All heavy atoms as a GROMACS GRO file, in nm:
protein
  634
    1MET      N    1  17.951  -0.056  -2.855
    1MET     CA    2  18.046   0.011  -2.770
    1MET      C    3  18.046  -0.060  -2.634
    1MET      O    4  17.943  -0.073  -2.570
    1MET     CB    5  18.004   0.157  -2.756
    1MET     CG    6  18.105   0.244  -2.703
    1MET     SD    7  18.040   0.411  -2.729
    1MET     CE    8  18.173   0.500  -2.678
    2ALA      N    9  18.161  -0.104  -2.592
    2ALA     CA   10  18.170  -0.176  -2.466
    2ALA      C   11  18.178  -0.078  -2.350
    2ALA      O   12  18.245   0.024  -2.358
    2ALA     CB   13  18.294  -0.265  -2.464
    3SER      N   14  18.104  -0.107  -2.247
    3SER     CA   15  18.109  -0.019  -2.131
    3SER      C   16  18.214  -0.068  -2.033
    3SER      O   17  18.237  -0.187  -2.019
    3SER     CB   18  17.972  -0.013  -2.062
    3SER     OG   19  17.940  -0.139  -2.011
    4THR      N   20  18.280   0.025  -1.969
    4THR     CA   21  18.381  -0.011  -1.870
    4THR      C   22  18.315  -0.022  -1.734
    4THR      O   23  18.224   0.054  -1.702
    4THR     CB   24  18.492   0.095  -1.864
    4THR    OG1   25  18.434   0.219  -1.832
    4THR    CG2   26  18.566   0.106  -1.996
    5PRO      N   27  18.356  -0.120  -1.658
    5PRO     CA   28  18.296  -0.135  -1.526
    5PRO      C   29  18.332  -0.016  -1.438
    5PRO      O   30  18.443   0.036  -1.443
    5PRO     CB   31  18.357  -0.264  -1.471
    5PRO     CG   32  18.481  -0.286  -1.550
    5PRO     CD   33  18.459  -0.220  -1.684
    6LYS      N   34  18.236   0.028  -1.360
    6LYS     CA   35  18.260   0.140  -1.270
    6LYS      C   36  18.336   0.092  -1.147
    6LYS      O   37  18.307  -0.014  -1.093
    6LYS     CB   38  18.128   0.203  -1.227
    6LYS     CG   39  18.058   0.274  -1.337
    6LYS     CD   40  17.936   0.347  -1.285
    6LYS     CE   41  17.871   0.424  -1.396
    6LYS     NZ   42  17.758   0.504  -1.348
    7LYS      N   43  18.432   0.171  -1.109
    7LYS     CA   44  18.507   0.140  -0.988
    7LYS      C   45  18.438   0.208  -0.872
    7LYS      O   46  18.397   0.323  -0.881
    7LYS     CB   47  18.651   0.190  -1.000
    7LYS     CG   48  18.731   0.120  -1.106
    7LYS     CD   49  18.872   0.174  -1.110
    7LYS     CE   50  18.950   0.106  -1.219
    7LYS     NZ   51  19.086   0.159  -1.229
    8SER      N   52  18.427   0.137  -0.764
    8SER     CA   53  18.366   0.200  -0.646
    8SER      C   54  18.475   0.268  -0.565
    8SER      O   55  18.589   0.225  -0.560
    8SER     CB   56  18.293   0.097  -0.561
    8SER     OG   57  18.386   0.010  -0.502
    9TYR      N   58  18.437   0.376  -0.504
    9TYR     CA   59  18.530   0.453  -0.422
    9TYR      C   60  18.471   0.459  -0.283
    9TYR      O   61  18.365   0.516  -0.261
    9TYR     CB   62  18.548   0.593  -0.480
    9TYR     CG   63  18.640   0.679  -0.398
    9TYR    CD1   64  18.776   0.657  -0.399
    9TYR    CD2   65  18.591   0.781  -0.318
    9TYR    CE1   66  18.862   0.734  -0.325
    9TYR    CE2   67  18.675   0.859  -0.243
    9TYR     CZ   68  18.810   0.835  -0.247
    9TYR     OH   69  18.895   0.912  -0.172
   10ASP      N   70  18.543   0.401  -0.190
   10ASP     CA   71  18.496   0.396  -0.052
   10ASP      C   72  18.560   0.505   0.034
   10ASP      O   73  18.543   0.507   0.154
   10ASP     CB   74  18.523   0.259   0.010
   10ASP     CG   75  18.444   0.149  -0.058
   10ASP    OD1   76  18.331   0.176  -0.104
   10ASP    OD2   77  18.495   0.036  -0.065
   11GLY      N   78  18.636   0.593  -0.027
   11GLY     CA   79  18.702   0.697   0.050
   11GLY      C   80  18.844   0.655   0.087
   11GLY      O   81  18.897   0.557   0.037
   12PHE      N   82  18.902   0.732   0.173
   12PHE     CA   83  19.039   0.706   0.214
   12PHE      C   84  19.043   0.597   0.321
   12PHE      O   85  18.952   0.584   0.402
   12PHE     CB   86  19.103   0.834   0.270
   12PHE     CG   87  19.117   0.942   0.167
   12PHE    CD1   88  19.032   1.050   0.167
   12PHE    CD2   89  19.215   0.934   0.069
   12PHE    CE1   90  19.044   1.150   0.072
   12PHE    CE2   91  19.228   1.032  -0.026
   12PHE     CZ   92  19.142   1.141  -0.025
   13THR      N   93  19.154   0.524   0.323
   13THR     CA   94  19.172   0.422   0.426
   13THR      C   95  19.202   0.492   0.558
   13THR      O   96  19.234   0.611   0.562
   13THR     CB   97  19.289   0.328   0.392
   13THR    OG1   98  19.411   0.403   0.394
   13THR    CG2   99  19.270   0.262   0.256
   14GLU      N  100  19.196   0.418   0.664
   14GLU     CA  101  19.226   0.473   0.796
   14GLU      C  102  19.370   0.525   0.801
   14GLU      O  103  19.396   0.630   0.858
   14GLU     CB  104  19.204   0.366   0.904
   14GLU     CG  105  19.212   0.419   1.045
   14GLU     CD  106  19.103   0.519   1.078
   14GLU    OE1  107  18.990   0.507   1.028
   14GLU    OE2  108  19.132   0.612   1.155
   15ALA      N  109  19.462   0.452   0.739
   15ALA     CA  110  19.602   0.494   0.737
   15ALA      C  111  19.618   0.625   0.659
   15ALA      O  112  19.694   0.714   0.699
   15ALA     CB  113  19.689   0.386   0.675
   16GLU      N  114  19.547   0.638   0.547
   16GLU     CA  115  19.554   0.760   0.467
   16GLU      C  116  19.497   0.879   0.544
   16GLU      O  117  19.554   0.988   0.543
   16GLU     CB  118  19.478   0.743   0.336
   16GLU     CG  119  19.547   0.647   0.239
   16GLU     CD  120  19.461   0.610   0.121
   16GLU    OE1  121  19.337   0.604   0.135
   16GLU    OE2  122  19.519   0.586   0.013
   17ARG      N  123  19.385   0.858   0.612
   17ARG     CA  124  19.327   0.966   0.693
   17ARG      C  125  19.422   1.006   0.804
   17ARG      O  126  19.439   1.125   0.834
   17ARG     CB  127  19.191   0.924   0.750
   17ARG     CG  128  19.078   0.931   0.648
   17ARG     CD  129  18.943   0.917   0.713
   17ARG     NE  130  18.920   0.788   0.775
   17ARG     CZ  131  18.880   0.678   0.713
   17ARG    NH1  132  18.853   0.682   0.585
   17ARG    NH2  133  18.862   0.566   0.778
   18GLY      N  134  19.485   0.908   0.867
   18GLY     CA  135  19.581   0.938   0.973
   18GLY      C  136  19.699   1.017   0.920
   18GLY      O  137  19.745   1.112   0.985
   19ALA      N  138  19.749   0.980   0.802
   19ALA     CA  139  19.861   1.051   0.742
   19ALA      C  140  19.822   1.195   0.708
   19ALA      O  141  19.900   1.288   0.727
   19ALA     CB  142  19.908   0.979   0.617
   20MET      N  143  19.700   1.214   0.658
   20MET     CA  144  19.654   1.349   0.626
   20MET      C  145  19.640   1.434   0.751
   20MET      O  146  19.676   1.552   0.751
   20MET     CB  147  19.521   1.344   0.549
   20MET     CG  148  19.538   1.294   0.407
   20MET     SD  149  19.388   1.305   0.309
   20MET     CE  150  19.293   1.169   0.375
   21LYS      N  151  19.591   1.375   0.858
   21LYS     CA  152  19.578   1.449   0.984
   21LYS      C  153  19.716   1.487   1.037
   21LYS      O  154  19.736   1.598   1.086
   21LYS     CB  155  19.502   1.366   1.087
   21LYS     CG  156  19.354   1.357   1.058
   21LYS     CD  157  19.284   1.272   1.161
   21LYS     CE  158  19.136   1.259   1.127
   21LYS     NZ  159  19.065   1.174   1.222
   22GLU      N  160  19.810   1.393   1.029
   22GLU     CA  161  19.946   1.421   1.075
   22GLU      C  162  20.009   1.532   0.992
   22GLU      O  163  20.074   1.622   1.046
   22GLU     CB  164  20.032   1.294   1.066
   22GLU     CG  165  20.173   1.311   1.118
   22GLU     CD  166  20.182   1.335   1.267
   22GLU    OE1  167  20.092   1.291   1.342
   22GLU    OE2  168  20.280   1.398   1.311
   23ARG      N  169  19.988   1.529   0.861
   23ARG     CA  170  20.042   1.634   0.773
   23ARG      C  171  19.979   1.770   0.805
   23ARG      O  172  20.048   1.872   0.806
   23ARG     CB  173  20.018   1.597   0.626
   23ARG     CG  174  20.072   1.697   0.529
   23ARG     CD  175  20.224   1.706   0.533
   23ARG     NE  176  20.268   1.805   0.436
   23ARG     CZ  177  20.363   1.893   0.458
   23ARG    NH1  178  20.428   1.892   0.574
   23ARG    NH2  179  20.397   1.979   0.368
   24ALA      N  180  19.849   1.771   0.833
   24ALA     CA  181  19.782   1.895   0.869
   24ALA      C  182  19.841   1.952   0.998
   24ALA      O  183  19.863   2.073   1.011
   24ALA     CB  184  19.632   1.874   0.884
   25LYS      N  185  19.870   1.864   1.094
   25LYS     CA  186  19.933   1.908   1.218
   25LYS      C  187  20.071   1.966   1.191
   25LYS      O  188  20.110   2.066   1.251
   25LYS     CB  189  19.947   1.791   1.315
   25LYS     CG  190  19.819   1.748   1.380
   25LYS     CD  191  19.846   1.632   1.474
   25LYS     CE  192  19.720   1.571   1.528
   25LYS     NZ  193  19.748   1.454   1.613
   26GLU      N  194  20.145   1.902   1.099
   26GLU     CA  195  20.278   1.950   1.066
   26GLU      C  196  20.271   2.089   1.004
   26GLU      O  197  20.352   2.176   1.036
   26GLU     CB  198  20.347   1.854   0.970
   26GLU     CG  199  20.387   1.723   1.034
   26GLU     CD  200  20.439   1.622   0.933
   26GLU    OE1  201  20.450   1.655   0.813
   26GLU    OE2  202  20.470   1.510   0.975
   27LEU      N  203  20.176   2.110   0.914
   27LEU     CA  204  20.162   2.241   0.851
   27LEU      C  205  20.127   2.348   0.953
   27LEU      O  206  20.180   2.459   0.949
   27LEU     CB  207  20.056   2.236   0.741
   27LEU     CG  208  20.094   2.154   0.618
   27LEU    CD1  209  19.975   2.143   0.524
   27LEU    CD2  210  20.214   2.212   0.547
   28LYS      N  211  20.040   2.314   1.045
   28LYS     CA  212  20.004   2.408   1.151
   28LYS      C  213  20.125   2.435   1.242
   28LYS      O  214  20.150   2.548   1.282
   28LYS     CB  215  19.888   2.353   1.232
   28LYS     CG  216  19.840   2.448   1.339
   28LYS     CD  217  19.724   2.391   1.415
   28LYS     CE  218  19.682   2.486   1.526
   28LYS     NZ  219  19.577   2.430   1.608
   29ALA      N  220  20.198   2.328   1.271
   29ALA     CA  221  20.313   2.339   1.359
   29ALA      C  222  20.426   2.419   1.296
   29ALA      O  223  20.510   2.475   1.368
   29ALA     CB  224  20.363   2.201   1.399
   30THR      N  225  20.429   2.428   1.163
   30THR     CA  226  20.532   2.506   1.096
   30THR      C  227  20.530   2.649   1.146
   30THR      O  228  20.635   2.711   1.165
   30THR     CB  229  20.511   2.503   0.943
   30THR    OG1  230  20.523   2.368   0.899
   30THR    CG2  231  20.613   2.587   0.872
   31ALA      N  232  20.411   2.701   1.169
   31ALA     CA  233  20.399   2.838   1.220
   31ALA      C  234  20.455   2.849   1.361
   31ALA      O  235  20.503   2.955   1.402
   31ALA     CB  236  20.254   2.881   1.217
   32GLU      N  237  20.449   2.742   1.435
   32GLU     CA  238  20.495   2.743   1.574
   32GLU      C  239  20.640   2.696   1.587
   32GLU      O  240  20.700   2.710   1.693
   32GLU     CB  241  20.402   2.657   1.658
   32GLU     CG  242  20.259   2.706   1.654
   32GLU     CD  243  20.161   2.604   1.705
   32GLU    OE1  244  20.202   2.491   1.741
   32GLU    OE2  245  20.042   2.635   1.708
   33GLY      N  246  20.694   2.639   1.482
   33GLY     CA  247  20.835   2.599   1.470
   33GLY      C  248  20.902   2.540   1.590
   33GLY      O  249  20.899   2.420   1.611
   34ASP      N  250  20.964   2.624   1.667
   34ASP     CA  251  21.046   2.579   1.779
   34ASP      C  252  20.965   2.498   1.880
   34ASP      O  253  21.013   2.398   1.931
   34ASP     CB  254  21.112   2.699   1.846
   34ASP     CG  255  21.232   2.662   1.928
   34ASP    OD1  256  21.322   2.595   1.874
   34ASP    OD2  257  21.236   2.700   2.046
   35VAL      N  258  20.843   2.540   1.905
   35VAL     CA  259  20.757   2.468   2.000
   35VAL      C  260  20.726   2.328   1.948
   35VAL      O  261  20.731   2.230   2.023
   35VAL     CB  262  20.625   2.547   2.024
   35VAL    CG1  263  20.529   2.467   2.108
   35VAL    CG2  264  20.656   2.681   2.088
   36ALA      N  265  20.699   2.317   1.820
   36ALA     CA  266  20.667   2.186   1.760
   36ALA      C  267  20.786   2.092   1.770
   36ALA      O  268  20.770   1.974   1.802
   36ALA     CB  269  20.626   2.203   1.614
   37ILE      N  270  20.904   2.144   1.745
   37ILE     CA  271  21.025   2.062   1.755
   37ILE      C  272  21.042   2.012   1.898
   37ILE      O  273  21.066   1.894   1.923
   37ILE     CB  274  21.150   2.142   1.713
   37ILE    CG1  275  21.143   2.179   1.567
   37ILE    CG2  276  21.278   2.068   1.746
   37ILE    CD1  277  21.203   2.084   1.470
   38ARG      N  278  21.029   2.101   1.993
   38ARG     CA  279  21.048   2.063   2.133
   38ARG      C  280  20.944   1.960   2.179
   38ARG      O  281  20.976   1.869   2.254
   38ARG     CB  282  21.046   2.186   2.222
   38ARG     CG  283  21.166   2.274   2.201
   38ARG     CD  284  21.166   2.393   2.297
   38ARG     NE  285  21.272   2.485   2.265
   38ARG     CZ  286  21.399   2.470   2.303
   38ARG    NH1  287  21.435   2.367   2.372
   38ARG    NH2  288  21.489   2.561   2.269
   39GLU      N  289  20.821   1.974   2.134
   39GLU     CA  290  20.717   1.876   2.169
   39GLU      C  291  20.750   1.739   2.110
   39GLU      O  292  20.733   1.637   2.177
   39GLU     CB  293  20.581   1.923   2.120
   39GLU     CG  294  20.525   2.039   2.199
   39GLU     CD  295  20.395   2.093   2.142
   39GLU    OE1  296  20.353   2.049   2.033
   39GLU    OE2  297  20.335   2.180   2.208
   40LYS      N  298  20.795   1.736   1.987
   40LYS     CA  299  20.828   1.610   1.922
   40LYS      C  300  20.948   1.545   1.989
   40LYS      O  301  20.951   1.425   2.012
   40LYS     CB  302  20.854   1.633   1.773
   40LYS     CG  303  20.856   1.507   1.692
   40LYS     CD  304  20.730   1.427   1.709
   40LYS     CE  305  20.639   1.439   1.592
   40LYS     NZ  306  20.531   1.340   1.593
   41VAL      N  307  21.047   1.624   2.024
   41VAL     CA  308  21.166   1.573   2.092
   41VAL      C  309  21.128   1.517   2.230
   41VAL      O  310  21.179   1.413   2.272
   41VAL     CB  311  21.274   1.682   2.103
   41VAL    CG1  312  21.385   1.642   2.198
   41VAL    CG2  313  21.331   1.713   1.965
   42ALA      N  314  21.035   1.582   2.298
   42ALA     CA  315  20.992   1.536   2.430
   42ALA      C  316  20.927   1.398   2.425
   42ALA      O  317  20.930   1.324   2.524
   42ALA     CB  318  20.896   1.637   2.492
   43GLU      N  319  20.872   1.360   2.310
   43GLU     CA  320  20.807   1.229   2.295
   43GLU      C  321  20.908   1.117   2.273
   43GLU      O  322  20.874   1.000   2.282
   43GLU     CB  323  20.713   1.231   2.175
   43GLU     CG  324  20.598   1.327   2.188
   43GLU     CD  325  20.517   1.338   2.060
   43GLU    OE1  326  20.548   1.267   1.962
   43GLU    OE2  327  20.422   1.418   2.059
   44MET      N  328  21.034   1.152   2.244
   44MET     CA  329  21.135   1.052   2.210
   44MET      C  330  21.182   0.976   2.333
   44MET      O  331  21.168   1.023   2.446
   44MET     CB  332  21.255   1.120   2.144
   44MET     CG  333  21.227   1.181   2.012
   44MET     SD  334  21.376   1.259   1.946
   44MET     CE  335  21.316   1.315   1.789
   45ALA      N  336  21.243   0.861   2.308
   45ALA     CA  337  21.306   0.784   2.414
   45ALA      C  338  21.422   0.865   2.472
   45ALA      O  339  21.477   0.953   2.404
   45ALA     CB  340  21.358   0.651   2.359
   46GLU      N  341  21.459   0.838   2.595
   46GLU     CA  342  21.560   0.916   2.667
   46GLU      C  343  21.689   0.936   2.586
   46GLU      O  344  21.736   1.048   2.572
   46GLU     CB  345  21.591   0.851   2.801
   46GLU     CG  346  21.698   0.921   2.882
   46GLU     CD  347  21.657   1.059   2.932
   46GLU    OE1  348  21.537   1.084   2.947
   46GLU    OE2  349  21.746   1.142   2.954
   47ASP      N  350  21.747   0.828   2.534
   47ASP     CA  351  21.874   0.839   2.460
   47ASP      C  352  21.858   0.927   2.337
   47ASP      O  353  21.942   1.012   2.309
   47ASP     CB  354  21.923   0.700   2.418
   47ASP     CG  355  21.963   0.614   2.537
   47ASP    OD1  356  21.987   0.670   2.646
   47ASP    OD2  357  21.970   0.491   2.520
   48ASP      N  358  21.751   0.907   2.262
   48ASP     CA  359  21.727   0.986   2.142
   48ASP      C  360  21.697   1.131   2.177
   48ASP      O  361  21.739   1.223   2.106
   48ASP     CB  362  21.611   0.928   2.061
   48ASP     CG  363  21.642   0.790   2.005
   48ASP    OD1  364  21.761   0.760   1.984
   48ASP    OD2  365  21.547   0.714   1.981
   49ARG      N  366  21.624   1.152   2.285
   49ARG     CA  367  21.587   1.287   2.326
   49ARG      C  368  21.710   1.370   2.359
   49ARG      O  369  21.720   1.486   2.318
   49ARG     CB  370  21.491   1.282   2.445
   49ARG     CG  371  21.439   1.420   2.484
   49ARG     CD  372  21.331   1.417   2.590
   49ARG     NE  373  21.368   1.345   2.710
   49ARG     CZ  374  21.314   1.229   2.750
   49ARG    NH1  375  21.221   1.172   2.678
   49ARG    NH2  376  21.353   1.171   2.860
   50VAL      N  377  21.806   1.313   2.431
   50VAL     CA  378  21.928   1.385   2.468
   50VAL      C  379  22.002   1.429   2.342
   50VAL      O  380  22.045   1.544   2.331
   50VAL     CB  381  22.018   1.297   2.557
   50VAL    CG1  382  22.155   1.360   2.576
   50VAL    CG2  383  21.952   1.272   2.691
   51ILE      N  384  22.014   1.340   2.245
   51ILE     CA  385  22.083   1.372   2.120
   51ILE      C  386  22.007   1.479   2.043
   51ILE      O  387  22.066   1.576   1.994
   51ILE     CB  388  22.102   1.245   2.035
   51ILE    CG1  389  22.197   1.149   2.106
   51ILE    CG2  390  22.153   1.281   1.896
   51ILE    CD1  391  22.202   1.010   2.045
   52ALA      N  392  21.875   1.462   2.030
   52ALA     CA  393  21.792   1.557   1.954
   52ALA      C  394  21.796   1.696   2.017
   52ALA      O  395  21.800   1.797   1.945
   52ALA     CB  396  21.649   1.506   1.944
   53GLU      N  397  21.792   1.704   2.149
   53GLU     CA  398  21.799   1.834   2.216
   53GLU      C  399  21.932   1.904   2.187
   53GLU      O  400  21.935   2.024   2.161
   53GLU     CB  401  21.779   1.818   2.367
   53GLU     CG  402  21.637   1.786   2.406
   53GLU     CD  403  21.621   1.750   2.553
   53GLU    OE1  404  21.724   1.730   2.623
   53GLU    OE2  405  21.506   1.741   2.598
   54ARG      N  406  22.038   1.828   2.190
   54ARG     CA  407  22.171   1.886   2.163
   54ARG      C  408  22.182   1.932   2.018
   54ARG      O  409  22.235   2.040   1.991
   54ARG     CB  410  22.281   1.784   2.197
   54ARG     CG  411  22.419   1.840   2.181
   54ARG     CD  412  22.446   1.950   2.283
   54ARG     NE  413  22.580   2.001   2.262
   54ARG     CZ  414  22.610   2.129   2.255
   54ARG    NH1  415  22.518   2.220   2.273
   54ARG    NH2  416  22.733   2.167   2.232
   55ILE      N  417  22.132   1.852   1.927
   55ILE     CA  418  22.134   1.890   1.785
   55ILE      C  419  22.054   2.018   1.765
   55ILE      O  420  22.097   2.110   1.694
   55ILE     CB  421  22.081   1.777   1.695
   55ILE    CG1  422  22.182   1.662   1.692
   55ILE    CG2  423  22.051   1.827   1.554
   55ILE    CD1  424  22.133   1.537   1.623
   56HIS      N  425  21.938   2.026   1.830
   56HIS     CA  426  21.855   2.146   1.817
   56HIS      C  427  21.930   2.270   1.867
   56HIS      O  428  21.930   2.374   1.801
   56HIS     CB  429  21.724   2.126   1.895
   56HIS     CG  430  21.631   2.242   1.886
   56HIS    ND1  431  21.568   2.277   1.768
   56HIS    CD2  432  21.590   2.331   1.979
   56HIS    CE1  433  21.493   2.384   1.789
   56HIS    NE2  434  21.504   2.418   1.917
   57GLN      N  435  21.997   2.257   1.980
   57GLN     CA  436  22.075   2.368   2.034
   57GLN      C  437  22.186   2.410   1.937
   57GLN      O  438  22.208   2.529   1.914
   57GLN     CB  439  22.137   2.331   2.168
   57GLN     CG  440  22.038   2.318   2.280
   57GLN     CD  441  22.103   2.264   2.407
   57GLN    OE1  442  22.218   2.220   2.406
   57GLN    NE2  443  22.028   2.266   2.516
   58LEU      N  444  22.255   2.312   1.883
   58LEU     CA  445  22.364   2.341   1.790
   58LEU      C  446  22.315   2.411   1.663
   58LEU      O  447  22.374   2.509   1.619
   58LEU     CB  448  22.439   2.212   1.753
   58LEU     CG  449  22.524   2.150   1.862
   58LEU    CD1  450  22.571   2.011   1.822
   58LEU    CD2  451  22.642   2.240   1.894
   59VAL      N  452  22.209   2.359   1.606
   59VAL     CA  453  22.156   2.418   1.483
   59VAL      C  454  22.106   2.559   1.508
   59VAL      O  455  22.135   2.650   1.430
   59VAL     CB  456  22.043   2.329   1.423
   59VAL    CG1  457  21.974   2.400   1.308
   59VAL    CG2  458  22.099   2.196   1.376
   60ARG      N  459  22.032   2.579   1.616
   60ARG     CA  460  21.978   2.713   1.646
   60ARG      C  461  22.092   2.811   1.673
   60ARG      O  462  22.084   2.927   1.637
   60ARG     CB  463  21.883   2.708   1.765
   60ARG     CG  464  21.757   2.627   1.740
   60ARG     CD  465  21.677   2.671   1.622
   60ARG     NE  466  21.609   2.796   1.653
   60ARG     CZ  467  21.569   2.883   1.563
   60ARG    NH1  468  21.588   2.859   1.437
   60ARG    NH2  469  21.508   2.993   1.599
   61GLY      N  470  22.201   2.765   1.735
   61GLY     CA  471  22.314   2.852   1.762
   61GLY      C  472  22.400   2.880   1.640
   61GLY      O  473  22.443   2.993   1.617
   62ALA      N  474  22.424   2.779   1.558
   62ALA     CA  475  22.512   2.792   1.443
   62ALA      C  476  22.443   2.851   1.321
   62ALA      O  477  22.507   2.916   1.238
   62ALA     CB  478  22.571   2.657   1.407
   63ALA      N  479  22.313   2.828   1.308
   63ALA     CA  480  22.241   2.874   1.188
   63ALA      C  481  22.105   2.930   1.228
   63ALA      O  482  22.001   2.869   1.199
   63ALA     CB  483  22.227   2.760   1.090
   64PRO      N  484  22.101   3.045   1.292
   64PRO     CA  485  21.974   3.100   1.339
   64PRO      C  486  21.878   3.138   1.225
   64PRO      O  487  21.759   3.156   1.248
   64PRO     CB  488  22.014   3.223   1.420
   64PRO     CG  489  22.150   3.257   1.373
   64PRO     CD  490  22.213   3.129   1.328
   65GLU      N  491  21.929   3.146   1.102
   65GLU     CA  492  21.843   3.179   0.989
   65GLU      C  493  21.755   3.061   0.946
   65GLU      O  494  21.658   3.078   0.871
   65GLU     CB  495  21.926   3.228   0.869
   65GLU     CG  496  22.011   3.122   0.803
   65GLU     CD  497  22.146   3.098   0.871
   65GLU    OE1  498  22.174   3.154   0.977
   65GLU    OE2  499  22.224   3.020   0.815
   66LEU      N  500  21.786   2.942   0.995
   66LEU     CA  501  21.704   2.824   0.963
   66LEU      C  502  21.577   2.825   1.047
   66LEU      O  503  21.578   2.860   1.164
   66LEU     CB  504  21.782   2.696   0.987
   66LEU     CG  505  21.906   2.675   0.900
   66LEU    CD1  506  21.972   2.543   0.936
   66LEU    CD2  507  21.872   2.678   0.753
   67THR      N  508  21.468   2.783   0.985
   67THR     CA  509  21.339   2.778   1.052
   67THR      C  510  21.313   2.636   1.099
   67THR      O  511  21.311   2.544   1.018
   67THR     CB  512  21.227   2.820   0.954
   67THR    OG1  513  21.258   2.948   0.901
   67THR    CG2  514  21.093   2.822   1.024
   68PRO      N  515  21.292   2.616   1.228
   68PRO     CA  516  21.261   2.481   1.276
   68PRO      C  517  21.119   2.443   1.236
   68PRO      O  518  21.027   2.526   1.241
   68PRO     CB  519  21.275   2.492   1.428
   68PRO     CG  520  21.259   2.636   1.458
   68PRO     CD  521  21.301   2.711   1.337
   69ARG      N  522  21.101   2.319   1.193
   69ARG     CA  523  20.969   2.268   1.156
   69ARG      C  524  20.973   2.117   1.154
   69ARG      O  525  21.077   2.057   1.172
   69ARG     CB  526  20.925   2.326   1.022
   69ARG     CG  527  21.020   2.294   0.908
   69ARG     CD  528  20.984   2.365   0.781
   69ARG     NE  529  20.860   2.311   0.729
   69ARG     CZ  530  20.802   2.352   0.619
   69ARG    NH1  531  20.855   2.448   0.549
   69ARG    NH2  532  20.692   2.299   0.576
   70LEU      N  533  20.858   2.058   1.134
   70LEU     CA  534  20.850   1.912   1.126
   70LEU      C  535  20.833   1.871   0.980
   70LEU      O  536  20.758   1.933   0.906
   70LEU     CB  537  20.730   1.861   1.206
   70LEU     CG  538  20.734   1.885   1.356
   70LEU    CD1  539  20.607   1.834   1.420
   70LEU    CD2  540  20.854   1.818   1.419
   71TYR      N  541  20.905   1.769   0.940
   71TYR     CA  542  20.889   1.706   0.809
   71TYR      C  543  20.858   1.560   0.834
   71TYR      O  544  20.938   1.489   0.894
   71TYR     CB  545  21.017   1.716   0.726
   71TYR     CG  546  21.041   1.853   0.666
   71TYR    CD1  547  21.143   1.934   0.713
   71TYR    CD2  548  20.962   1.900   0.562
   71TYR    CE1  549  21.166   2.058   0.658
   71TYR    CE2  550  20.985   2.024   0.506
   71TYR     CZ  551  21.087   2.103   0.555
   71TYR     OH  552  21.109   2.226   0.500
   72TYR      N  553  20.742   1.518   0.790
   72TYR     CA  554  20.698   1.380   0.807
   72TYR      C  555  20.712   1.335   0.952
   72TYR      O  556  20.756   1.224   0.982
   72TYR     CB  557  20.775   1.287   0.713
   72TYR     CG  558  20.753   1.323   0.569
   72TYR    CD1  559  20.848   1.394   0.498
   72TYR    CD2  560  20.634   1.289   0.506
   72TYR    CE1  561  20.827   1.429   0.366
   72TYR    CE2  562  20.612   1.324   0.374
   72TYR     CZ  563  20.708   1.393   0.304
   72TYR     OH  564  20.686   1.427   0.174
   73GLY      N  565  20.680   1.425   1.043
   73GLY     CA  566  20.679   1.391   1.185
   73GLY      C  567  20.814   1.394   1.253
   73GLY      O  568  20.825   1.358   1.370
   74MET      N  569  20.917   1.439   1.184
   74MET     CA  570  21.050   1.443   1.243
   74MET      C  571  21.101   1.587   1.246
   74MET      O  572  21.075   1.664   1.155
   74MET     CB  573  21.148   1.357   1.159
   74MET     CG  574  21.114   1.210   1.160
   74MET     SD  575  21.115   1.135   1.324
   74MET     CE  576  21.285   1.151   1.370
   75PRO      N  577  21.177   1.621   1.351
   75PRO     CA  578  21.234   1.756   1.358
   75PRO      C  579  21.327   1.782   1.240
   75PRO      O  580  21.404   1.695   1.200
   75PRO     CB  581  21.315   1.753   1.489
   75PRO     CG  582  21.253   1.643   1.568
   75PRO     CD  583  21.207   1.542   1.468
   76ALA      N  584  21.316   1.902   1.184
   76ALA     CA  585  21.399   1.940   1.070
   76ALA      C  586  21.412   2.092   1.070
   76ALA      O  587  21.350   2.161   1.149
   76ALA     CB  588  21.336   1.890   0.941
   77TYR      N  589  21.492   2.143   0.977
   77TYR     CA  590  21.517   2.285   0.967
   77TYR      C  591  21.510   2.326   0.820
   77TYR      O  592  21.557   2.252   0.734
   77TYR     CB  593  21.653   2.321   1.029
   77TYR     CG  594  21.659   2.278   1.172
   77TYR    CD1  595  21.700   2.151   1.206
   77TYR    CD2  596  21.617   2.363   1.274
   77TYR    CE1  597  21.699   2.108   1.338
   77TYR    CE2  598  21.616   2.321   1.406
   77TYR     CZ  599  21.658   2.194   1.437
   77TYR     OH  600  21.657   2.152   1.567
   78ALA      N  601  21.453   2.442   0.793
   78ALA     CA  602  21.435   2.486   0.656
   78ALA      C  603  21.498   2.623   0.635
   78ALA      O  604  21.504   2.705   0.726
   78ALA     CB  605  21.285   2.493   0.623
   79LEU      N  606  21.542   2.646   0.514
   79LEU     CA  607  21.593   2.775   0.474
   79LEU      C  608  21.503   2.826   0.363
   79LEU      O  609  21.488   2.760   0.260
   79LEU     CB  610  21.737   2.765   0.424
   79LEU     CG  611  21.804   2.896   0.380
   79LEU    CD1  612  21.809   2.995   0.496
   79LEU    CD2  613  21.944   2.868   0.327
   80ASP      N  614  21.440   2.938   0.386
   80ASP     CA  615  21.344   2.994   0.290
   80ASP      C  616  21.232   2.895   0.256
   80ASP      O  617  21.192   2.881   0.141
   80ASP     CB  618  21.414   3.038   0.161
   80ASP     CG  619  21.516   3.149   0.187
   80ASP    OD1  620  21.490   3.232   0.277
   80ASP    OD2  621  21.620   3.153   0.119
   81GLY      N  622  21.186   2.822   0.354
   81GLY     CA  623  21.074   2.729   0.337
   81GLY      C  624  21.111   2.596   0.274
   81GLY      O  625  21.025   2.512   0.250
   82LYS      N  626  21.238   2.573   0.246
   82LYS     CA  627  21.279   2.448   0.181
   82LYS      C  628  21.376   2.373   0.269
   82LYS      O  629  21.452   2.426   0.342
   82LYS     CB  630  21.345   2.476   0.046
   82LYS     CG  631  21.250   2.542  -0.050
   82LYS     CD  632  21.319   2.569  -0.180
   82LYS     CE  633  21.226   2.645  -0.273
   82LYS     NZ  634  21.286   2.682  -0.396
   0.00000   0.00000   0.00000
């Protein structure tokens, strides 16, 4: 019976750990919704920030049933968690 070589596992890469930490922040920020969106928008460049702020105002005014949250680090809106 031939034995298969064992693969070594060194854990997650630095990029993977960073992605997991970012995702954990996003999940936590989901509970804070609007605050998380505003913080992320504040980090944007001036031109992008102006547009993002206006979009946020429009979405919140036109569809208040949507929940603001972050998806993959970007502002987004969900309906019933989706």
